[in-house]
C-alpha angles and dihedrals in degrees: 000000000000104000089220090066094047115115117206124214096181119070089220098087138115094260093058092040091055095044093042096052091045090055089045088059092041094054090040091056096045094052093038091060091053092048096049100029093099099044091045093051093045088055089054089055103265121140141157117002092349089059092052091046094049091048093051092046093052092048090050092048091049092050091048086055092050093050090050091043093048091056096041097044092047092053093048092046092055091046104035104021143276098260092048092059092043089053095047097044092051090050093050099049092042092055090043092055093049087051089050090062091060101044116125102176139042097246092057091044089054095049092049094046089052091053090045088054091050091052095044093051093067098054106076100039096048093042095052093046090049091051093045094051093043096051133066118265095246095049106034090101089064089059094051089048088061094046095048092044092054088050089055090050089051090057091049091050091050092052091053098042094043090057094048109038133055111267096246091050090049091053090051091053091050090051095047092047088056093049091052088064090061089074088072109094097235095169089072092055098069111133125243090227090061093045091050091047096047089059092063111093094183095074134058120246124212095352101164092195089060086075088068096053141093103024093242092058092045089054091053090052096045092047091050092054092046093053091056101044097082089063090063091038088061099042100030098044114014097040095035093048091045094108091050091049092050091049093048099044108036115320096261107194097239131154116221094205095053093047092046093053092045089051089054091045087054095048090049090052089045093050091054097043097041090050092051093046089050089055093044098050092033089229134111105183099051092048091049090049091051095049091045089054089053090053092045092052089048088053092051093050088043092064092040089055095051093042102042118000103045092197118154092198090057090053092053092047094045090051088061095044092048090051090048090054092048088053089095082094093103092052091042098057090042092055091045093054092046092056100065132062125254094259091055103023100107096035088056097040095046093045093049096049093046097042085051090054091041092054087087089071088061099038095053096054088046089052090050091047092053094049096045100039100041098027092236124165119248095256094048092049092051091046090056092050090046090053091053094045096045094044092053091044095053092044089052096049095043093050097046127098123253114253105181113134092005117161106244094201097105138096137218112247 
């Protein structure tokens, strides 16, 4: 039998292994950069306000790379193949990480982080599409559970290694870990659905602008992005701004590193459990809504703790619970992939996941605008943004169509 036509029922297969390890390295790199950003810039001579500005600039540049990479990689994956993009993205961000270990000035650092962002952007979308198309309809959720869980473990590993090793050594490890994935023969993993789809000359493949027409497809795309934004609101704003909140509301003795790792442990636990519940109940939307509710409740108590309780132990526990609620990520990316046809599947999935990540670059300026224009406190500004983000997310998930068990052998006209 041609390996490309083989459909797996067990999540323990080469497609899941390839995509899962790729997402492990993807998540490892994203968190590693956050952990070692300050020490790496300090070693390059930055301090004070210049250090803060340089860090924000690097983060923005990396996110810009991810948005560009998300679009480009999705288009290429729907035109050239899922495994081709997986291979190319791993190669690009592996080389970028090795180059990061050798930078000696800010300009070079920024260029390399942009390229790393482009490479990282293609990993999750192509991997999820590959797993979804290689596994049976009833069990594909088990495969994406494994992929998302390995990604969570990558984040945890980055938090630990980033705190222990010098920043240049940490980047070298990230690069070598990526290069190890190149030994997997990804070319032999291409899916039969893609091969059948690419033979059709009457349809467009990987046309990014098809996401914006007709209105029904645009609605699917926008709702998918909105469902994922709360994850990055929690990790990119609440967890990241925790030291500022503690200072403003009562000097709670909290450790950012500890809470960040516990958030990642929570999200890994959530990825595994939400995926299993999705398989058990044969439903994506209800499971996502349930875990979103857990994360929302954790956010409410998060603000109550900083504004009224001032308890460090509550902050640690709520970091885990918030991560647990955000663990609907595995179900979210599966449902996103299932909503779009083979000729647009990775274009949509990669764009959704990277627009979701890139939402932080919109939410943070909005937060700054609210604080400066209306003279709001940090906590009140974050609460207003949270109300907006969570309201849109719940509307999106409750008004979407169920995709569990959907046959993926269809195309977008």
